[in-house]
C-alpha positions in Angstrom: 5.8 -1.5 38.8 4.7 1.8 38.6 4.3 4.5 35.8 8.1 5.1 35.7 8.6 1.4 35.8 6.5 0.7 32.7 7.2 3.7 30.4 10.2 4.9 28.7 10.5 8.7 28.6 11.4 10.5 25.4 12.5 13.4 27.7 15.0 13.5 30.6 14.5 15.1 34.1 17.8 16.5 35.9 17.5 17.4 39.2 19.5 19.6 41.3 20.7 18.4 44.8 20.3 20.4 48.0 19.3 20.5 51.6 16.0 19.5 50.5 17.3 16.4 48.8 20.4 15.3 49.6 19.0 12.8 51.7 18.4 8.6 51.4 15.4 9.0 51.3 14.1 11.7 48.6 17.5 10.6 46.3 15.8 6.9 46.1 12.3 8.1 45.4 14.2 10.7 42.5 15.6 7.3 41.1 12.1 5.5 41.3 10.4 8.8 39.4 12.6 8.4 37.0 15.7 11.1 37.2 18.3 10.9 34.6 20.8 13.2 36.3 21.5 14.6 39.9 23.1 17.8 39.7 25.8 19.2 42.7 25.7 22.7 42.1 29.5 24.0 43.4 28.5 27.3 44.0 26.7 25.9 47.2 29.1 22.8 47.9 32.4 23.8 50.0 35.2 21.8 48.0 36.2 20.4 51.7 33.1 18.0 51.4 32.8 16.9 47.8 34.1 14.2 47.7 32.0 13.0 50.6 29.1 14.4 48.9 29.8 12.2 45.9 30.4 8.9 47.5 27.2 9.3 49.8 24.7 9.8 46.4 27.2 6.9 44.6 26.0 4.9 47.8 22.2 5.4 47.3 21.9 5.6 43.8 22.9 4.3 40.2 21.8 7.7 38.8 24.5 9.9 37.2 25.7 12.9 39.2 26.6 16.1 36.9 29.3 18.4 38.6 28.0 21.7 38.0 31.1 24.3 38.2 30.8 27.8 39.3 31.9 29.5 36.0 32.2 32.7 35.0 29.8 34.3 37.1 29.8 37.1 40.0 27.6 36.1 43.5 27.7 38.1 46.7 29.7 36.7 49.3 28.5 35.3 52.8 26.2 37.3 55.0 26.0 37.2 58.9 22.0 36.8 59.0 22.3 35.1 56.0 20.5 38.2 54.1 20.2 41.5 54.7 17.8 44.5 53.7 19.4 47.6 52.0 17.5 50.9 51.4 17.3 53.2 49.0 19.9 56.3 48.9 21.8 54.6 51.5 26.0 53.8 50.7 27.6 50.7 51.1 30.8 49.3 50.8 32.1 46.5 48.8 35.4 45.0 50.5 38.1 43.1 48.6 39.2 41.6 52.2 37.0 39.0 53.9 34.5 40.8 55.8 31.5 39.8 57.8 28.5 40.9 56.1 25.7 43.3 57.1 23.7 45.3 55.6 26.6 48.5 55.0 29.6 46.1 54.5 30.0 42.8 52.1 31.4 41.2 49.3 31.6 39.7 46.1 32.8 36.5 45.0 34.9 36.0 43.2 37.6 38.7 45.5 39.2 39.6 42.9 36.4 40.9 41.0 35.6 43.7 43.3 39.2 45.3 41.9 37.5 45.3 38.3 34.5 48.0 39.4 34.7 51.3 38.1 33.1 54.5 38.8 29.5 54.7 37.1 28.9 50.7 36.8 25.7 49.7 37.7 25.1 46.7 39.8 22.3 44.1 39.8 21.5 42.0 42.0 19.6 38.7 42.0 17.2 39.8 38.9 17.4 43.4 39.9 16.2 42.9 43.2 18.7 45.2 44.2 20.8 47.7 41.7 23.4 49.7 43.1 26.0 52.1 41.1 29.6 52.6 41.8 30.1 56.0 43.3 33.9 55.6 44.5 37.0 53.1 43.9 39.4 52.9 46.5 42.5 50.1 46.9 40.6 47.7 49.7 37.0 49.0 49.2 34.4 50.2 46.3 31.6 52.4 47.7 28.1 52.2 46.1 24.7 54.2 46.2 21.4 52.1 46.6 19.3 52.8 43.2 16.9 50.3 44.3 16.6 49.3 48.1 15.4 45.6 48.8 16.6 42.4 50.2 20.3 41.0 49.1 21.1 37.3 50.1 24.6 35.2 49.9 25.1 33.2 46.7 23.1 35.6 45.0 24.1 36.2 41.2 25.3 39.6 40.3 25.3 41.4 37.2 27.3 44.5 35.6 25.8 46.6 32.7 29.2 46.1 30.5 31.4 43.4 29.8 34.2 41.9 32.2 36.5 39.1 30.9 36.4 36.4 33.8 38.1 32.8 33.5 35.8 30.0 32.8 37.0 28.2 35.7 37.5 28.9 38.8 40.3 27.4 41.0 37.6 25.7 43.2 36.1 24.4 39.8 39.3 22.9 38.8 40.2 21.0 42.4 36.1 20.1 42.2 36.5 18.5 38.7 39.2 16.5 39.2 37.9 15.2 42.9 34.8 14.2 40.2 37.1 12.6 37.5 39.1 10.6 40.7 35.6 9.8 41.8 34.2 8.5 38.7 32.0 10.8 37.8 31.9 11.7 34.0 29.1 14.2 34.0 29.8 18.3 33.7 28.1 20.9 33.5 30.5 24.3 32.5 28.2 27.5 33.7 28.2 30.7 31.6 29.7 29.1 28.7 30.8 32.8 26.8 32.4 31.2 23.6 34.2 28.1 22.7 37.2 28.1 24.5 35.3 28.3 27.6 34.2 24.8 26.6 38.2 24.1 25.8 39.4 25.1 28.7 36.7 22.1 30.6 37.6 19.8 28.0 41.4 19.9 28.7 40.5 18.6 32.2 37.5 16.6 32.2 38.9 14.8 28.6 36.7 14.1 25.5 35.1 11.4 26.7 33.1 13.4 29.3 29.9 14.1 28.7 30.0 17.9 29.0 26.8 20.3 29.5 27.4 23.7 28.4 25.2 26.2 30.3 24.1 29.2 28.1 22.6 32.1 30.8 24.8 35.2 29.1 24.6 37.3 25.9 28.3 36.2 24.7 26.8 32.5 25.1 24.0 33.5 22.7 26.7 35.3 20.5 28.9 32.4 20.2 26.3 29.1 20.3 27.1 27.8 17.3 31.1 27.3 18.9 30.0 26.4 22.3 27.0 23.9 20.8 29.4 22.2 18.2 32.2 21.4 21.4 29.4 20.1 23.9 27.6 16.9 24.6 24.3 19.0 25.1 22.9 22.6 25.9 21.6 23.7 29.1 19.4 26.9 28.9 19.5 28.8 32.0 16.5 30.9 31.6 17.2 33.3 35.2 20.6 34.2 34.8 19.7 35.0 31.5 16.8 36.7 32.3 19.6 39.3 34.2 20.8 40.2 30.9 17.9 40.6 28.9 14.4 41.9 28.9 12.3 39.1 30.0 9.8 39.1 27.2 12.8 38.3 24.6 13.2 34.7 26.7 10.2 32.6 24.8 11.3 33.7 21.2 15.1 32.9 22.4 14.5 29.6 24.1 12.2 28.6 20.8 15.0 29.6 18.3 18.1 27.8 20.2 16.0 24.9 20.6 15.3 24.7 16.8 18.9 25.8 16.7 20.2 22.8 18.8 18.2 20.3 16.9 19.7 21.2 13.4 22.6 20.9 14.9 21.5 17.3 16.4 22.6 18.4 20.1 20.5 18.0 23.1 19.2 20.6 24.7 17.9 21.5 28.2 16.0 24.4 29.8 15.9 25.4 33.2 14.6 27.8 36.0 10.9 29.0 36.7 9.9 26.0 35.7 7.7 25.4 38.9 9.0 28.3 40.9 5.9 28.5 43.1 5.9 24.8 44.2 9.1 25.9 46.0 7.1 27.3 49.0 3.0 25.4 47.7 2.1 21.9 46.9 0.6 22.9 43.5 2.3 24.9 40.3 0.4 28.0 38.7 -1.7 27.6 35.8 1.3 29.1 33.9 3.8 27.7 35.2 2.1 24.3 34.1 1.7 25.5 30.3 5.2 27.3 30.3 6.6 23.3 30.9 4.3 22.3 28.3 5.1 24.4 25.9 8.9 23.9 26.7 8.4 20.3 25.6 6.3 21.6 22.4 9.5 23.8 21.6 11.0 20.3 21.5 13.3 20.4 24.5 14.9 17.0 25.1 15.0 17.6 29.0 13.6 19.9 32.1 16.4 20.9 35.1 14.4 21.4 38.5 16.9 23.6 40.1 15.8 25.5 43.3 12.0 23.1 43.1 14.5 20.2 44.5 17.3 21.2 46.1 15.5 24.3 48.6 11.8 23.5 48.3 9.3 21.8 50.6 7.8 19.7 48.2 10.9 18.2 46.0 9.2 14.6 44.9 5.7 16.5 44.0 7.5 18.8 41.6 9.1 16.0 39.9 6.0 14.0 40.1 4.2 17.0 38.1 7.0 17.1 35.7 6.8 13.3 35.2 2.7 14.0 34.9 3.5 16.8 32.5 5.9 15.0 30.0 3.3 12.0 29.9 0.9 14.7 29.1 3.2 15.8 26.5 3.8 12.1 24.9 0.6 11.3 24.7 -0.9 14.5 23.3 -0.4 12.7 19.4 -1.9 9.2 19.6 -5.3 10.4 18.9 -5.9 11.7 15.5 -9.4 13.0 16.7 -9.7 15.7 19.6 -10.1 13.8 22.9 -10.1 15.0 26.4 -10.1 13.3 30.0 -10.0 14.3 33.2 -8.3 11.9 34.9 -5.0 12.7 35.9 -2.0 10.6 34.7 -1.5 8.3 37.7 2.2 7.4 38.9 0.7 4.9 41.1 1.4 1.2 40.6 -0.3 -0.1 37.7 -3.7 -3.0 38.1 -2.5 -6.4 38.5 -2.9 -6.8 34.4 -2.6 -3.5 33.1 -6.2 -2.7 33.6 -8.8 -2.7 36.7 -11.8 -4.8 35.8 -14.8 -3.3 36.1 -17.7 -5.6 36.5 -20.7 -3.4 38.0 -24.2 -4.0 36.6 -25.5 -1.3 34.0 -29.3 -0.5 33.6 -29.9 -2.8 30.6 -28.7 -5.6 33.0 -30.9 -5.1 34.9 -34.4 -5.6 33.3 -36.3 -8.7 34.5 -33.6 -9.8 36.5 -36.6 -11.2 39.3 -37.6 -13.5 36.7 -33.9 -15.1 36.7 -33.4 -18.2 37.9 -32.0 -17.8 41.6 -29.3 -19.1 43.9 -28.5 -18.7 47.9 -24.9 -17.8 48.4 -23.1 -17.5 51.9 -21.9 -13.7 52.2 -18.7 -14.7 51.5 -19.4 -15.4 48.0 -21.0 -12.4 47.9 -17.8 -10.3 49.2 -15.7 -12.0 46.7 -18.0 -10.8 43.8 -17.7 -7.3 45.3 -13.9 -7.1 45.1 -14.3 -8.4 41.3 -17.2 -6.3 40.7 -14.6 -3.0 41.5 -11.5 -4.7 39.9 -9.9 -5.6 43.3 -9.6 -8.8 42.0 -7.9 -7.5 39.1 -7.4 -9.5 36.4 -10.5 -12.0 37.5 -13.7 -11.2 36.0 -15.9 -14.0 37.8 -15.7 -17.3 39.0 -12.7 -19.7 38.0 -13.6 -22.6 36.0 -11.5 -26.1 36.1 -8.6 -25.0 34.0 -7.8 -21.9 35.7 -8.0 -23.2 39.2 -5.8 -25.9 38.4 -3.3 -23.6 37.0 -3.3 -21.9 40.0 -3.0 -24.1 42.6 -0.2 -26.7 40.2 1.6 -23.2 39.1 0.4 -20.6 41.0 -0.8 -18.7 37.9 -3.8 -18.0 35.6 -4.4 -19.5 32.0 -2.3 -16.8 30.4 1.1 -17.3 32.9 0.1 -14.2 35.4 0.7 -14.9 38.9 -2.0 -15.6 40.7 -2.0 -17.6 43.7 -5.5 -18.0 45.3 -8.7 -20.1 44.1 -11.9 -17.5 43.6 -14.3 -19.9 43.5 -18.2 -20.2 43.8 -18.8 -23.7 45.8 -22.2 -25.0 46.1 -24.1 -28.1 46.8 -25.1 -30.7 44.3 -29.1 -30.4 45.3 -28.7 -26.5 45.0 -28.5 -25.8 41.5 -30.7 -28.9 40.1 -32.5 -26.5 37.7 -29.4 -24.7 36.7 -27.5 -25.3 33.5 -24.5 -24.1 31.5 -25.2 -20.5 29.3 -27.3 -19.6 31.5 -27.8 -16.1 33.8 -28.9 -16.8 37.4 -29.0 -14.0 40.0 -27.1 -14.5 42.9 -29.4 -14.0 46.4 -28.0 -13.2 49.8 -29.9 -15.1 52.9 -32.4 -12.7 53.0 -33.3 -12.8 49.5 -32.3 -10.2 47.8 -30.1 -10.1 44.7 -26.9 -9.0 44.8 -25.1 -10.3 41.6 -25.6 -11.7 38.2 -23.6 -15.1 36.9 -23.4 -16.4 33.4 -22.4 -19.7 34.0 -19.9 -21.0 31.5 -19.2 -24.3 33.5 -20.2 -26.7 36.4 -17.6 -29.1 37.8 -16.5 -31.0 40.7 -12.9 -32.0 42.1 -11.7 -34.3 44.4 -11.6 -32.1 47.5 -8.8 -34.0 49.3 -6.2 -33.2 46.2 -7.9 -29.5 46.4 -7.2 -29.2 50.3 -3.7 -30.6 49.9 -2.7 -28.1 47.0 -4.2 -25.1 48.2 -3.7 -25.2 51.9 -1.0 -27.4 52.0 -2.5 -30.3 54.4 -6.2 -32.1 55.2 -6.3 -31.8 58.7 -9.7 -31.0 59.8 -7.8 -28.7 62.4 -7.6 -26.2 59.5 -10.6 -23.9 59.3 -10.0 -23.4 55.5 -9.9 -27.1 55.3 -13.0 -27.4 57.2 -14.5 -24.8 55.1 -13.7 -26.6 51.7 -15.0 -29.7 52.8 -18.4 -28.1 54.1 -19.2 -26.0 51.1 -20.2 -28.6 48.6 -18.8 -30.2 45.9 -19.8 -28.9 43.0 -18.0 -25.6 41.4 -19.5 -23.1 39.4 -17.6 -21.0 36.8 -18.4 -17.6 35.1 -18.3 -13.9 34.7 -20.3 -11.8 37.1 -22.0 -8.4 37.3 -22.1 -7.0 40.7 -25.7 -5.4 41.2 -25.7 -4.2 44.6 -23.2 -4.7 47.8 -23.9 -6.3 50.9 -25.4 -3.6 53.8 -22.7 -2.5 55.9 -22.6 -0.6 59.0 -19.0 0.6 57.6 -19.9 1.5 54.5 -18.0 5.0 55.1 -14.8 3.7 55.6 -15.1 1.1 52.4 -12.6 2.4 49.3 -12.9 0.9 45.8 -9.4 0.7 44.0 -10.7 3.6 41.4 -11.7 5.4 44.7 -8.0 5.0 46.6 -6.1 5.4 43.2 -8.1 9.2 43.2 -7.2 10.1 46.9 -3.5 8.8 46.8 -2.9 10.8 43.4 -4.4 14.0 44.9 -2.6 13.7 47.9 1.0 13.6 45.8 1.3 9.9 46.6 3.0 7.6 44.4 4.7 5.0 46.4 2.2 3.4 49.0 2.6 1.0 51.7 -0.5 -1.8 52.0 -1.2 -2.9 55.9 -3.5 -6.1 56.5 -5.3 -6.1 59.6 -7.9 -8.6 61.5 -7.0 -6.6 64.9 -7.1 -3.6 67.2 -4.1 -1.9 66.6 -0.9 -2.5 69.0 2.3 -1.1 69.4 4.0 -3.4 67.4 1.8 -3.2 64.7 2.6 0.5 64.7 6.2 -0.4 65.0 6.1 -2.3 61.6 3.9 0.1 59.8 5.8 3.0 60.3 8.9 0.4 60.0 7.7 0.0 56.5 7.4 3.7 55.8 10.6 4.5 56.4 12.1 1.5 54.8 10.4 2.1 51.8 10.8 5.9 51.7 7.2 5.8 50.7 4.5 8.7 50.7 1.9 6.7 52.7 0.5 4.0 54.7 -2.7 2.7 53.3 -4.3 0.6 56.2 -7.4 -1.8 55.6 -8.6 -3.7 58.6 -11.0 -7.0 57.5 -14.7 -6.3 58.7 -15.9 -9.4 57.6 -16.9 -12.5 59.2 -14.0 -14.2 61.3 -13.3 -17.1 63.5 -14.7 -17.1 67.1 -12.9 -15.3 69.5 -11.6 -12.6 66.6 -12.4 -9.0 67.1 -15.4 -7.6 65.9 -15.2 -5.1 63.0 -16.5 -2.2 65.6 -13.3 -2.4 67.5 -10.8 -2.7 65.3 -12.3 0.3 63.0 -12.8 2.1 66.2 -9.2 1.8 67.4 -7.8 3.0 63.9 -10.0 5.8 64.2 -8.7 7.1 67.3 -5.6 7.0 66.4 -6.4 9.6 63.8 -8.6 11.1 66.2 -5.5 11.8 67.9 -3.4 12.6 65.7 -1.2 9.4 66.6 0.2 9.0 63.1 2.4 11.1 61.3 0.3 13.8 59.9 -1.1 13.6 56.5 0.8 10.1 56.0 -2.5 7.3 56.8 -5.2 6.6 54.8 -7.9 3.7 56.7 -9.8 1.7 54.1 -12.2 -1.4 55.5 -12.0 -4.6 53.7 -15.2 -6.7 53.7 -13.9 -10.2 53.4 -12.8 -13.0 55.1 -10.1 -14.8 56.2 -9.2 -18.1 54.3 -5.9 -19.0 56.5 -4.1 -19.8 53.5 -0.6 -18.5 54.3 1.6 -17.6 51.9 -1.1 -18.5 49.2 -3.3 -15.9 50.8 -0.3 -13.5 51.5 0.3 -13.2 47.7 -3.2 -12.7 47.1 -4.0 -9.7 49.8 -0.6 -8.3 48.0 -2.0 -8.2 44.7 -5.5 -6.7 46.0 -3.5 -4.0 47.4 -1.5 -3.9 43.8 -4.6 -3.2 42.6 -5.6 -0.3 45.2 -2.6 1.6 43.8 0.2 0.4 46.4 3.8 -0.3 45.6 4.2 -2.3 48.4 2.8 -4.7 50.9 4.3 -5.9 55.1 4.0 -9.3 55.0 4.2 -10.1 59.4 5.4 -13.2 60.8 1.9 -15.2 60.3 -0.2 -13.3 57.4 -3.7 -14.6 57.5 -2.0 -18.1 58.9 -3.4 -20.3 61.8 -1.9 -22.8 64.1 1.4 -24.2 63.3 0.5 -24.6 59.7 2.8 -22.0 57.8 6.5 -20.8 58.9 7.7 -17.4 59.0 10.1 -18.6 56.6 7.3 -19.9 53.5 6.4 -16.4 53.0 9.6 -15.4 51.7 10.6 -18.5 50.0 6.9 -18.7 48.3 7.3 -14.7 46.9 11.0 -15.0 46.1 9.7 -18.4 44.4 7.0 -16.4 42.4 9.3 -13.5 41.9 8.6 -10.0 40.7 4.4 -9.6 41.1 4.7 -5.8 40.5 4.3 -4.8 44.2 7.3 -5.3 46.8 6.8 -7.3 49.9 7.5 -5.7 53.0 8.8 -9.2 55.5 8.6 -8.6 59.3 9.7 -11.2 61.8 7.9 -11.5 65.1 8.9 -8.5 67.3 9.4 -7.9 70.8 9.9 -5.1 73.4 12.9 -4.8 75.0 12.4 -3.3 78.4 16.1 -2.4 78.6 15.9 -0.4 75.8 12.7 0.8 75.7 12.5 -0.2 71.8 11.2 -3.2 69.9 13.5 -5.4 68.5 13.2 -8.6 66.3 12.5 -11.8 69.0 15.1 -14.0 69.6 15.2 -17.3 71.4 18.1 -16.2 73.4 16.7 -12.7 73.8 14.6 -11.5 77.2 12.1 -9.4 75.0 8.1 -8.9 75.9 6.6 -10.7 72.9 3.0 -8.7 72.1 0.4 -11.0 70.8 -3.3 -10.9 69.4 -4.1 -14.1 71.5 -2.7 -12.2 75.1 -4.3 -9.1 73.8 -8.0 -10.5 73.2 -7.7 -12.5 76.6 -6.4 -9.6 78.8 -10.0 -7.5 77.1 -12.0 -10.3 78.1 -10.5 -10.4 81.5 -10.7 -7.0 81.6 -6.8 -6.7 82.3 -5.1 -3.8 81.5 -2.2 -4.2 79.4 0.9 -1.8 79.9 1.3 1.0 77.7 4.4 -0.6 75.6 1.7 -3.5 74.8 -1.0 -1.0 73.3 -1.7 2.4 73.7 -3.8 3.6 77.1 -5.8 5.8 75.1 -7.1 2.6 72.5 -7.5 0.3 75.4 -9.7 2.8 76.9 -12.0 3.4 73.6 -12.0 -0.7 73.9 -13.2 -0.8 77.7 -15.7 2.0 77.1 -17.1 -0.6 74.2 -17.4 -3.1 76.9 -18.8 -1.0 79.7 -21.5 -0.4 77.3 -22.4 -3.8 77.0 -21.4 -3.7 73.1 -19.9 -7.3 71.7 -16.3 -7.3 70.8 -15.6 -10.3 69.7 -17.1 -12.7 67.3 
């Protein structure tokens, strides 16, 4: 459906789960973004919670879980306040027994490591953020002076200036691995692999069939790299812990050398730490981070590992999206022999229907001598269709359908090439209006005011049995159906041909109108790649709010795109002005979740085509960049011509159309629970209908707040008081 769905990357993305991402929405979105592995860091996971954590993740996604051991690493213990500040030249006490950690007393983990400290040892905490020197050894405590003061956080890495041989696995690791095996986890990460025998130790527990990733993050690991890599399925270069044991300026060449050696040995290698560190708190990465990631890929890394960015960062999904785009940029770099540059970012949004957005905007050369062309006055509705063809909203449609295409749409719900399309896009005229027009000539399409808006290259002029067309199009020939009435009154001839849009019809709401190119740019700039579309011809009421926000939650989407209809409607419908005013009020008064909603008006007309039209509207939203589209109980239906179940069955019959429908049945308000629920015949719910809403405004009767927000009602009543028309 999206770039991820249509593109198989050559690079793996591994993400560490933590407080920022250990939830349904983020995990489902990580899966959708193409993440290949989800890491559970045992250093930050309680043994008592591990099985529940694994089961929770497995219940949400099929993406493999990787258990990352604590390994032979020293860390700070727990602190009462989470972190403390130690001052230069102060004396701190490191206890063997568990103590409530503060600025003067704390523990190290594992507990027995304190007994290994010797007077004179230099102790580095969290990449030299704090530097201690051991000055006194005791039976129960070790005292150290602070050489460099600063902030000490809990569970932070600790390094000594001499090598201490530690077991490759903690007791917690051993129990955790067995829990993982019991739960079906087959990917394991060995932290601080120092020698080949460490790999043997974990293999003895997990077996040869498990996929083992050995982490190189120490000088010992580098010295024994060949032995470690030969016994592992993959290598992970942890640049963070490595930088605690070597000068940071040596890391780039080390990275290149280890990647090269891994390639020679035929072992996958991943790179971790500080890939997008600034995005832990910021929306965008730094230029140096972007360059680092690209160069890491260029070095030959098989994958990238996000740690803090997705575990505790504020923007885990945006981080992954950025990595995906950088991988795509890298993979595209060698496709052209010549220098090529595009300022357009790779989009992770839904691909347009048919793959590409149609552009049928007239060029300057098309405008030469257009006043000399034969002309045809057409309806505004036809010009609206031309606008959407021109800007790509009806992609891949490039003009009005010929007879063969129209029959394919009506009979098979697809274009001639087999691509799903359900709604006729036709130019219907009366025979007498085209007596002077012929095939293979260009004609100017004019509005009723005489302005040229479109150029049409006539390919075919044909006629059809309108009763047969009505039956297939609308499922009825009843003149009670407004679509049937329009079909029979518009004429008995059809003109086919591609169009070029010269200019749009004038509109009071042009500042709200967005083309597919524009919406895609807006969504991309907002960092959205999963967007729910909502289409409406009514002033917003509470059920619309409920449906919109419920769809956001159900789909785990980044945002909502609302596109109210501002074109001609049937008598009694709301005019465009109050509809747009109601949505602007929602935005102005922050009644939507902040930053989650974009409103863009849609100049069109209701065809009342039921399920066929619902699919057309869904495909238009797909072209706008939406991944999901809300289908209500009677989407663009009329009277009793279409049933709610017809919509579901119609979409199911079509299969995957590249945008997912989000269906909602009729919803009412439960005064007892004060919630909005699905209407049922046995229930006592209060219904909310557009008809009642319009009637109450016409009679100046207030609606309860559960029906429509008071501020929205006030906005509409103010327009009525100012003698502004509200209804068609």
